[in-house]
N, C-alpha and C positions, 0 to 999 in steps of 0.2 A: 479721360482721354490720355493716351500714352505719351503724346508729344506736347501736352499742355504745360506751360510754365508753372512750376509748383506753387509760387505765390498766388497766381490766379486760381489754380485748382483749389487750394486751401481756402481762399477767400470765397470762392463760389460755393463750396461745401458748407461753410459757416452760414452764408446767406440762406442757403436751402433749408438748414435746420430752423432758422427763425421764421421763414416763410411757411414751412409745412406745419409747424406746431406753434402758431402765434397766440394761442389761447391760454397756454400754461406757462408758468415761470420756467426759465431754463438757465443752465450754466453752460457757457461755451468757452472753452479755452482754445484760442486760436494762436498757434505758434508758427509764425512765418519764418522761413529760413533765409530770407533775403534782407539785407545784403550780407552774404557770408562767403567765405572762400571755398571754392573758387567763385569769384563774383561773375555772375551771368545775368543778363537782362533780356527782356523781349526785344527783338530787332526793331520794332516800330518805336519803342522808347529810345533806343540807342540813336536811331536816325534823327529824332527830334532834338536830342542834346547835341549831336554832331552838327546840326544846322545852327543851333544857338551858339555853340562854342567850337568853331572849326579848328582852332589851334590847340585845343586840349588833347592830352594823351588819350589813347584808346582805353587804357585802364581807368582813367578818371571818368571818361564818358560812360563806361560800363557801370561804374559805381553809382554815378548820378542816376542813370536809367534804372538800376535795381532799386534805389531808394524811392524813385518816383513810382515804381510798380507797387511798392508797399503802400505809399500814399494813396494810390488809386484804389487799392483793395479796401483800405480803411474807410475811404470816402463812401464807397459802395455799401459797406457794412453799416456805417452810421446812417445812411439814407434809409436802409431797411429798418433799422432799429427806431429811427424817428417816426416811422409810419405805424409803429405798434401802439396799441391803446393801453399802455402801462409804462410805469417808470422803469428805466433800464440804466444800469451802470456799466460804462465801458472804461477799462483801465488799459492804457497802452504803455508798453515799456519796450525799450530796445536794449539788448544785452551787449551791444557793441558800440565802441566809440569810432572815431574816424580811423580809416585804414592806415596801418603802418606796415612796412615790410623792409627787409634787408636786401641789399644788392652789393655784392663784392665787399662784404664785411661792414658796410655803412648802413646805418638805420635811416630810412627815408619815410616820409609821411606825405600822403595825398590829401589829407583832411586836417582841419584844426579842431582839437578837442578842448582848447582853452575856454574857460578856466578850470575845467574838470579834471584834466589829466595833462601833466607836463611830459614832453618827450624831448629828446636831444635836439630835434629840429626847431623847437620853440625856445631854446635857451639863447 
C-alpha cells in the first residue's frame, strides 16, 4: 500500500513470510525504521498519547507514538511465531537511544538514556 506506515508495512510483510511458509525453517531480518528522524507516527497512535499526556510537546507525542508502533508490530510478530510448531529465536535490538537535538546552539534531550549514555542535559 502506497500510504501505509512503513513500520506497519514491514511488520505485515514479516508476518506474511512466517504464515505462508510455516513448515520450513526461516531466517527473517526485520529492520524497522521507527523511531527515526524525521520521527513520524500513525495518527491514531498520536491521538492516544495526546489524550494520555495533553501537556507534552508535539515532538514528544510523535516519538512516543512511533515507539508504540514498533511495540505493536513486534507483538503481532511474536503472536505469529508463538503459533508455530517449532522453536524460534527472536532477537530485538534498537540502534537508537533517546532522541537528542540542538536548538539555537543548545543540546536538548526529549528522552533519558541513563545509565547507558550521558548527555549534557543529564549532568
